[in-house]
C-alpha positions in Angstrom: -31.2 -14.8 41.4 -30.0 -17.3 43.9 -30.3 -16.6 47.8 -27.1 -16.9 49.4 -26.8 -17.2 53.2 -24.4 -15.3 55.3 -22.8 -18.7 56.1 -22.3 -19.4 52.5 -20.7 -15.8 52.1 -18.3 -16.1 55.1 -17.2 -19.6 53.6 -16.3 -18.1 50.4 -13.2 -16.0 51.7 -10.8 -16.6 49.0 -8.9 -18.7 51.4 -7.4 -22.3 50.5 -8.4 -22.0 46.9 -12.0 -21.0 47.7 -13.8 -18.0 45.4 -13.6 -14.7 47.2 -17.0 -13.2 47.5 -18.3 -9.9 48.9 -21.8 -8.5 49.4 -22.8 -5.1 49.1 -26.6 -3.7 49.5 -27.8 -7.4 49.4 -26.0 -8.2 46.2 -23.2 -10.8 46.5 -20.4 -10.6 44.0 -17.5 -12.8 43.0 -14.4 -10.9 42.9 -12.0 -14.0 42.6 -10.4 -13.1 39.6 -9.6 -9.3 40.6 -5.9 -8.6 41.0 -7.0 -6.2 43.9 -8.4 -9.0 45.8 -5.3 -11.4 46.4 -6.0 -14.6 48.7 -9.3 -13.0 49.5 -8.0 -9.6 50.9 -8.3 -6.2 49.2 -5.6 -3.6 49.6 -4.6 -5.0 53.1 -8.1 -3.3 54.3 -11.1 -5.4 53.5 -11.7 -9.4 53.6 -13.7 -11.3 51.4 -16.6 -13.4 52.8 -18.3 -10.2 54.2 -20.6 -7.7 53.8 -19.0 -4.5 52.9 -21.8 -2.0 52.5 -20.7 0.1 55.3 -17.0 0.1 54.4 -17.8 1.0 50.8 -18.8 4.4 52.3 -15.1 4.9 53.2 -13.6 3.7 49.8 -12.0 6.1 47.2 -14.5 4.4 44.7 -18.3 4.0 44.6 -20.2 0.7 44.0 -19.7 1.1 40.3 -16.4 -0.7 40.8 -18.4 -3.9 41.5 -20.1 -3.6 37.9 -16.9 -5.3 36.8 -17.9 -8.6 38.6 -20.6 -11.1 38.5 -23.6 -10.6 40.7 -24.1 -14.1 41.9 -26.8 -14.0 44.1 -28.8 -12.0 46.9 -27.8 -12.2 50.5 -30.6 -13.5 52.6 -31.7 -11.2 55.4 
């Protein structure tokens, strides 16, 4: 799996026609095609281009929702 830097993750925030990527538990997902991630934002609460691992514990759903999206790489530590 491709290694993705934090800089690459931040750059892909869904703005200006860029893809919307999020990271959870070290895996980066492309959520661009989701209707719930409009212009890089999710439900007015979260932004693409970030590691959302800690925030997921407050979500009304679990990590299984990310199974709908392509895992595109591993976040470099």
